[in-house]
N, CA, C and O atoms as a GROMACS GRO file, in nm:
protein
  212
    1UNK      N    1  16.467  13.751  12.985
    1UNK     CA    2  16.414  13.663  12.884
    1UNK      C    3  16.273  13.618  12.926
    1UNK      O    4  16.251  13.581  13.041
    2UNK      N    5  16.179  13.621  12.831
    2UNK     CA    6  16.041  13.581  12.859
    2UNK      C    7  16.027  13.429  12.850
    2UNK      O    8  16.079  13.367  12.758
    3UNK      N    9  15.956  13.370  12.947
    3UNK     CA   10  15.933  13.226  12.939
    3UNK      C   11  15.834  13.194  12.827
    3UNK      O   12  15.756  13.280  12.786
    4UNK      N   13  15.839  13.074  12.778
    4UNK     CA   14  15.747  13.029  12.673
    4UNK      C   15  15.605  13.029  12.729
    4UNK      O   16  15.583  12.986  12.842
    5UNK      N   17  15.508  13.079  12.649
    5UNK     CA   18  15.370  13.077  12.697
    5UNK      C   19  15.318  12.933  12.707
    5UNK      O   20  15.362  12.844  12.633
    6UNK      N   21  15.226  12.912  12.798
    6UNK     CA   22  15.168  12.779  12.813
    6UNK      C   23  15.065  12.756  12.702
    6UNK      O   24  15.024  12.849  12.633
    7UNK      N   25  15.025  12.632  12.686
    7UNK     CA   26  14.923  12.597  12.587
    7UNK      C   27  14.795  12.673  12.616
    7UNK      O   28  14.729  12.722  12.525
    8UNK      N   29  14.759  12.683  12.744
    8UNK     CA   30  14.638  12.753  12.782
    8UNK      C   31  14.646  12.901  12.744
    8UNK      O   32  14.548  12.958  12.695
    9UNK      N   33  14.761  12.963  12.767
    9UNK     CA   34  14.780  13.104  12.730
    9UNK      C   35  14.769  13.123  12.579
    9UNK      O   36  14.709  13.219  12.532
   10UNK      N   37  14.827  13.031  12.505
   10UNK     CA   38  14.820  13.040  12.359
   10UNK      C   39  14.677  13.022  12.309
   10UNK      O   40  14.633  13.093  12.218
   11UNK      N   41  14.604  12.928  12.368
   11UNK     CA   42  14.464  12.907  12.329
   11UNK      C   43  14.379  13.029  12.362
   11UNK      O   44  14.292  13.067  12.284
   12UNK      N   45  14.404  13.092  12.476
   12UNK     CA   46  14.332  13.213  12.514
   12UNK      C   47  14.364  13.326  12.416
   12UNK      O   48  14.275  13.401  12.376
   13UNK      N   49  14.488  13.336  12.378
   13UNK     CA   50  14.528  13.439  12.280
   13UNK      C   51  14.460  13.414  12.146
   13UNK      O   52  14.415  13.509  12.081
   14UNK      N   53  14.450  13.290  12.104
   14UNK     CA   54  14.381  13.256  11.980
   14UNK      C   55  14.235  13.295  11.988
   14UNK      O   56  14.181  13.354  11.894
   15UNK      N   57  14.170  13.265  12.100
   15UNK     CA   58  14.029  13.302  12.118
   15UNK      C   59  14.011  13.454  12.112
   15UNK      O   60  13.916  13.503  12.050
   16UNK      N   61  14.100  13.528  12.175
   16UNK     CA   62  14.094  13.674  12.172
   16UNK      C   63  14.110  13.726  12.029
   16UNK      O   64  14.035  13.814  11.986
   17UNK      N   65  14.206  13.672  11.957
   17UNK     CA   66  14.230  13.716  11.820
   17UNK      C   67  14.113  13.680  11.728
   17UNK      O   68  14.076  13.758  11.640
   18UNK      N   69  14.054  13.563  11.749
   18UNK     CA   70  13.937  13.524  11.668
   18UNK      C   71  13.819  13.616  11.695
   18UNK      O   72  13.746  13.651  11.603
   19UNK      N   73  13.800  13.656  11.820
   19UNK     CA   74  13.691  13.747  11.855
   19UNK      C   75  13.714  13.885  11.792
   19UNK      O   76  13.622  13.944  11.736
   20UNK      N   77  13.837  13.934  11.801
   20UNK     CA   78  13.869  14.063  11.740
   20UNK      C   79  13.854  14.056  11.588
   20UNK      O   80  13.804  14.150  11.526
   21UNK      N   81  13.896  13.946  11.529
   21UNK     CA   82  13.883  13.927  11.385
   21UNK      C   83  13.736  13.930  11.344
   21UNK      O   84  13.700  13.991  11.243
   22UNK      N   85  13.651  13.865  11.422
   22UNK     CA   86  13.508  13.864  11.393
   22UNK      C   87  13.449  14.004  11.400
   22UNK      O   88  13.369  14.043  11.315
   23UNK      N   89  13.488  14.080  11.501
   23UNK     CA   90  13.440  14.218  11.515
   23UNK      C   91  13.485  14.302  11.397
   23UNK      O   92  13.406  14.380  11.342
   24UNK      N   93  13.610  14.288  11.357
   24UNK     CA   94  13.661  14.364  11.244
   24UNK      C   95  13.593  14.324  11.114
   24UNK      O   96  13.565  14.410  11.030
   25UNK      N   97  13.566  14.195  11.096
   25UNK     CA   98  13.497  14.150  10.976
   25UNK      C   99  13.356  14.207  10.970
   25UNK      O  100  13.310  14.245  10.862
   26UNK      N  101  13.288  14.214  11.084
   26UNK     CA  102  13.155  14.274  11.090
   26UNK      C  103  13.159  14.420  11.048
   26UNK      O  104  13.073  14.468  10.974
   27UNK      N  105  13.261  14.493  11.095
   27UNK     CA  106  13.276  14.634  11.058
   27UNK      C  107  13.305  14.648  10.909
   27UNK      O  108  13.251  14.737  10.844
   28UNK      N  109  13.391  14.561  10.856
   28UNK     CA  110  13.420  14.566  10.713
   28UNK      C  111  13.296  14.536  10.630
   28UNK      O  112  13.272  14.600  10.528
   29UNK      N  113  13.217  14.438  10.674
   29UNK     CA  114  13.094  14.405  10.603
   29UNK      C  115  12.998  14.525  10.603
   29UNK      O  116  12.934  14.552  10.501
   30UNK      N  117  12.989  14.596  10.714
   30UNK     CA  118  12.903  14.712  10.723
   30UNK      C  119  12.952  14.821  10.627
   30UNK      O  120  12.873  14.881  10.555
   31UNK      N  121  13.082  14.847  10.628
   31UNK     CA  122  13.139  14.947  10.538
   31UNK      C  123  13.114  14.908  10.394
   31UNK      O  124  13.076  14.992  10.312
   32UNK      N  125  13.135  14.782  10.361
   32UNK     CA  126  13.114  14.736  10.224
   32UNK      C  127  12.968  14.752  10.182
   32UNK      O  128  12.940  14.789  10.068
   33UNK      N  129  12.876  14.724  10.273
   33UNK     CA  130  12.734  14.738  10.238
   33UNK      C  131  12.696  14.883  10.211
   33UNK      O  132  12.601  14.909  10.137
   34UNK      N  133  12.769  14.977  10.270
   34UNK     CA  134  12.744  15.118  10.245
   34UNK      C  135  12.809  15.161  10.113
   34UNK      O  136  12.747  15.230  10.032
   35UNK      N  137  12.932  15.119  10.092
   35UNK     CA  138  13.008  15.159   9.974
   35UNK      C  139  12.954  15.090   9.848
   35UNK      O  140  12.945  15.153   9.742
   36UNK      N  141  12.920  14.963   9.858
   36UNK     CA  142  12.874  14.885   9.743
   36UNK      C  143  12.747  14.811   9.778
   36UNK      O  144  12.750  14.690   9.802
   37UNK      N  145  12.634  14.884   9.782
   37UNK     CA  146  12.508  14.817   9.816
   37UNK      C  147  12.468  14.716   9.708
   37UNK      O  148  12.522  14.717   9.597
   38UNK      N  149  12.372  14.630   9.743
   38UNK     CA  150  12.321  14.532   9.647
   38UNK      C  151  12.268  14.603   9.523
   38UNK      O  152  12.226  14.718   9.530
   39UNK      N  153  12.270  14.533   9.410
   39UNK     CA  154  12.226  14.590   9.282
   39UNK      C  155  12.086  14.649   9.287
   39UNK      O  156  12.063  14.757   9.232
   40UNK      N  157  11.991  14.580   9.352
   40UNK     CA  158  11.853  14.628   9.353
   40UNK      C  159  11.837  14.757   9.435
   40UNK      O  160  11.740  14.830   9.418
   41UNK      N  161  11.933  14.784   9.524
   41UNK     CA  162  11.927  14.905   9.605
   41UNK      C  163  12.005  15.020   9.543
   41UNK      O  164  12.005  15.131   9.596
   42UNK      N  165  12.073  14.995   9.432
   42UNK     CA  166  12.160  15.093   9.370
   42UNK      C  167  12.085  15.171   9.263
   42UNK      O  168  12.033  15.112   9.168
   43UNK      N  169  12.079  15.304   9.275
   43UNK     CA  170  12.019  15.384   9.168
   43UNK      C  171  12.098  15.367   9.038
   43UNK      O  172  12.218  15.338   9.042
   44UNK      N  173  12.032  15.385   8.925
   44UNK     CA  174  12.096  15.366   8.796
   44UNK      C  175  12.213  15.461   8.772
   44UNK      O  176  12.308  15.426   8.701
   45UNK      N  177  12.209  15.580   8.831
   45UNK     CA  178  12.317  15.676   8.808
   45UNK      C  179  12.435  15.661   8.904
   45UNK      O  180  12.529  15.740   8.898
   46UNK      N  181  12.430  15.562   8.991
   46UNK     CA  182  12.539  15.537   9.086
   46UNK      C  183  12.629  15.427   9.034
   46UNK      O  184  12.581  15.322   8.990
   47UNK      N  185  12.758  15.449   9.039
   47UNK     CA  186  12.853  15.349   8.991
   47UNK      C  187  12.860  15.235   9.091
   47UNK      O  188  12.875  15.259   9.211
   48UNK      N  189  12.850  15.113   9.043
   48UNK     CA  190  12.860  14.994   9.128
   48UNK      C  191  13.006  14.957   9.145
   48UNK      O  192  13.081  14.949   9.048
   49UNK      N  193  13.048  14.934   9.269
   49UNK     CA  194  13.184  14.893   9.299
   49UNK      C  195  13.180  14.747   9.341
   49UNK      O  196  13.108  14.712   9.434
   50UNK      N  197  13.256  14.664   9.274
   50UNK     CA  198  13.260  14.521   9.307
   50UNK      C  199  13.380  14.495   9.396
   50UNK      O  200  13.490  14.543   9.368
   51UNK      N  201  13.359  14.418   9.503
   51UNK     CA  202  13.466  14.386   9.596
   51UNK      C  203  13.483  14.237   9.607
   51UNK      O  204  13.409  14.159   9.548
   52UNK      N  205  13.582  14.200   9.686
   52UNK     CA  206  13.610  14.059   9.711
   52UNK      C  207  13.551  14.023   9.845
   52UNK      O  208  13.570  14.094   9.943
   53UNK      N  209  13.478  13.912   9.850
   53UNK     CA  210  13.418  13.868   9.978
   53UNK      C  211  13.517  13.788  10.055
   53UNK      O  212  13.486  13.741  10.164
   0.00000   0.00000   0.00000
């Protein structure tokens, strides 16, 4: 049986998860900027895809 994690261990895990979440959000933002660029950067013949921020 595993002992309960300490408060410090849980806080460290939260920090790790927040850092990973931030990295993943940055990657998603980059992908979104490629898939659905701003209107002024979009040629008229390209279909605009709207996403959720």
